[in-house]
C-alpha atoms as one frame of an Amber mdcrd trajectory, in Angstrom:
protein
  50.082  29.534  40.664  46.820  27.674  40.874  45.243  25.913  37.944  42.136
  27.973  37.255  40.982  26.019  34.267  37.208  25.697  34.208  35.727  22.990
  32.042  32.901  24.269  29.828  30.690  21.437  28.727  29.591  21.658  25.129
  26.376  19.863  26.068  24.799  18.275  22.976  27.317  19.745  20.534  29.748
  16.911  21.183  27.148  14.339  20.050  26.196  16.058  16.769  28.421  13.884
  14.511  26.714  10.748  15.825  23.301  12.284  15.199  24.271  12.780  11.554
  25.038   9.057  11.334  21.583   8.226  12.684  19.916  10.504  10.138  21.959
   8.883   7.371  20.799   5.456   8.548  17.161   6.567   8.453  17.681   7.931
   4.941  19.146   4.593   3.805  16.194   2.724   5.340  13.754   4.942   3.445
  15.622   4.305   0.202  15.496   0.534   0.712  11.772   0.643   1.465  11.084
   2.696  -1.660  13.148   0.255  -3.713  10.859  -2.618  -2.733   7.640  -0.680
  -3.285   5.692  -1.614  -6.369   3.869   0.774  -8.635   0.209   0.323  -9.515
  -0.087  -1.143 -13.006  -1.662   0.974 -15.708  -5.034  -0.467 -16.684  -6.240
   0.262 -20.198  -9.847   0.982 -21.150 -10.471  -2.419 -22.747  -9.198  -4.142
 -19.598 -11.615  -2.014 -17.512 -14.476  -3.162 -19.742 -13.411  -6.786 -19.312
 -13.271  -6.340 -15.511 -16.766  -4.782 -15.516 -18.134  -7.634 -17.616 -16.662
 -10.234 -15.255 -18.040  -8.390 -12.225 -21.537  -8.238 -13.712 -21.424 -11.899
 -14.690 -20.173 -12.988 -11.258 -22.798 -10.885  -9.464 -25.745 -12.027 -11.588
 -24.818 -15.734 -11.524 -23.447 -15.649  -7.948 -20.232 -17.266  -9.168 -17.299
 -17.267  -6.731 -14.447 -15.027  -7.849 -10.849 -14.304  -6.959  -9.930 -10.600
  -6.952  -6.384  -9.323  -7.202  -6.152  -5.958  -5.451  -3.394  -3.365  -5.351
  -3.237  -1.269  -2.185  -0.426   0.129  -0.049   2.172  -0.661  -2.737   1.442
  -4.394  -2.649  -0.829  -6.999  -4.203  -3.518  -8.828  -2.232  -6.000 -11.513
  -3.214  -9.560 -11.936  -1.971 -11.922 -14.793  -2.787 -15.642 -15.096  -2.396
 -19.053 -14.318  -3.827 -20.268 -10.780  -4.426 -23.166 -10.059  -2.083 -23.699
  -6.379  -2.925 -22.392  -3.661  -5.252 -22.488  -0.001  -4.208 -22.177   1.869
  -7.516 -22.287   5.389  -6.072 -19.360   4.762  -3.669 -17.641   2.274  -6.029
 -17.575  -0.515  -3.455 -18.036  -4.289  -3.631 -19.087  -6.433  -0.714 -17.445
  -9.818  -0.882 -18.110 -12.242   2.007 -18.853  -9.362   4.408 -15.637  -7.648
   3.307 -15.652  -4.216   1.689 -13.510  -3.837  -1.457 -12.777  -0.529  -3.200
 -13.339  -0.931  -6.940 -10.335   1.242  -7.914  -8.016  -1.261  -6.192  -9.074
  -4.176  -8.426  -6.372  -5.180 -10.882  -7.645  -8.591 -12.014 -10.717 -10.819
 -11.644 -10.750 -14.579 -11.993 -13.992 -16.555 -12.111 -13.778 -19.729 -10.032
C-alpha cells in the first residue's frame, strides 16, 4: 500500500500565535508612551490676566521674554522679543517664529 498522505499547508494560520505576540508588544509600547506623556496644566483666570499683562508690557517696552509653551504633550521654551501680535488668530511673532497663544503656560521677562 502506498502512502497517499497529502500535506495541506495551513498558510498563515500557523503564524497567528506569533502575530498575537507582536500586537501585544505594540500595545505595551503604547502604554509606555502614554505613561510618559504629560497633561497640560490647568491655568486659572488670574494667571491668564497675569500672562496678558506681561505680554502687553513686553510688547510695549520691547523687553526680551522667555515663553514656556506646552504642545505635543511636552514643554518647550522660546526666547526673544515680540515683533507682532495677531489678536484675531491668537498668535505671537517672536524672532520670526510663530507662537500660538493657547500654548503659553508661563512668561518670564528677561
